[in-house]
N, C-alpha and C positions, 0 to 999 in steps of 0.2 A: 767846665771849670776844671782847672788843674791845680793840685795841691802839692806844695813842696814839703818834703819831710827831710830834716837834716839834724845832726847832733854833733856835739863836741864830746869825744870819748877818748880817754887816755889809754885804756887797756882793752877796749873793744866791747865791754859789757853794755854800755849805754848805746853804742851803735847797734847792737843786737836788738835793743828795745825799739829803736827807730826802724829797723828792718821789719820787725813784727808789726808795727803800726802801719807802715806802708803796705805790707801784705794784706792786712785786714781791710784797709781802705779800698784797695783794689778788689778784694773779694766782695766788698759791699757795693761795687759799681762806681767808685769814685776814682777819677784819674789822679794817681799819686806818683810822684817821682822822688825816689830816694837819691839825694845828691850829697857827697861829702861836703862838709861845711866850708872847707877851704877852697872849694871849686865853685861856690855860688858867688857870681860877680854882681848880679842884680836880680831883682824880684819881678821884673817887668812881665814875664810870661806866666807868673803864678797869681792865682786868685786868692789863695789861702796858704798858710804856713803852719807846720808843726815843727817846733824847735825844741831840742832837748840838750841837756848838759849833765855830765857827771858833776858832782859837788865834792870839792876837796877843801878841807879846813874851812867849811862854811861859805865857800864861794863857788860860783859857776866857773868853769874853765875859761881861760883867756880867749880862745877862739869864739866861744859863744857870747861872751861879753862884747868882744869886738864886733861880732855879727850884728848885735842889737844896736851898737853905736853907729855902725856904718849904714844899716838899713832901717833905722828907727822910723823915719818918715814913711817909708814904704810899708813897714809892718803896721803902723797906725792906720793905714788905708785898707788893710786886708784883714780878713778873719785870721786870727792867730791864736794858737794854743801852744802852751809850754809844758815841758815835763823835766823833772830832775830825777837823778838816780844817785843814791848815796849808800854809804856803808850802814850796817846795822849795829846799834849799840844797846846796852842795857839788858835788863832781865825783868820782864820778858823782852825779847829782841824786837826792836822797832827802828825805823829810820830816825836819824838824828834830827831833833827839832831845828837845829841851825841850818839844816839843808832846806827845810821849808821856808825859812827866812830868806835864803838865797834865791829861791824860786819866786817868792813874792816881790823881791826887789826887781828881778828880771821882768815879772809880769807888769809892774808899773812902768818900767822903762820901755817895754815893747808895746804897751797899750793892748795887751793880750786879753782874750776872753776868759781864759782859765789857766791855772797851773796845777799840775798833778805831781806829787812826789811818790816815786816808786822805790821800793827797796832795791838795793843793788846786789852786786856780786863782788866778792873780795877774795882774790887768790894771792896770798902773801908771797908766793914764789915769783910773782911777776913784778914785785915792788922793788924800788931802789932803797938805799939806806935811809934817806930822809923820809920817804913815804912810810917805811916800816916804823920809824920812830913816831911819826904822826899817828899812825894806826894804833900803835901801842898806847900812846897818850890818850887817844879817844876811846880806848877799850872797844874798838870795832871788832865784830865777829867775822871770822873767816867762813866763806861758803857762798852759795848762790841762793839768794833770798828773793829773787825776782818772782813776782806772782803773774804768770803769763795769762791767767784768766782775767785778772784785773786789768792788765795792759790791753788785752784784746777787747774787753768790754768798753774801755775808754775809747779806743780807736773806732769801735762800732758806733758809739755815741757821737763822735765827731762826724762820721760818715752820715748818720741820720740827720744831724744839724745841717750839714752841707747840702744834702739832697732836698731837705725840706725848704731851705732858703732858696735854692735854685728853682724849685717848683713855684714858690711864692713869687719869685721874680719873673717868671715866664708868662 
């Protein structure tokens, strides 16, 4: 069984989450390939998919939404897991609830098994003027809030599911 891991990432933080997921899957004995989202032409060689996206202003990035539209039927035929990563808002700091809604919409469109929302990373020095305005309006907190332990645990859960289902199918 080969698992595709891919993500839409505007400034690289969500791609780093995808890299960590692919690494943990491989460490757990699952054949996982990390492929840039714009380089995936079809899913024919993959038995399962982990797809992620950064969330901006309550929506998944366009490349991830297009990926689901283009590969929707193939995703419905495969084990699929989704994750979102977004800025931190509020006090105490937490992922924006709108980001969870974006992931749930993607979950329904992709017929995925599960969606996880991870806190993201925000480096305002990498943002353009429009992005800075949106971040200020959302009261998003600057910093790296990704919980690598949580991300690694989720990847290990996926690996366990894949291996258990492969065993049951043999």
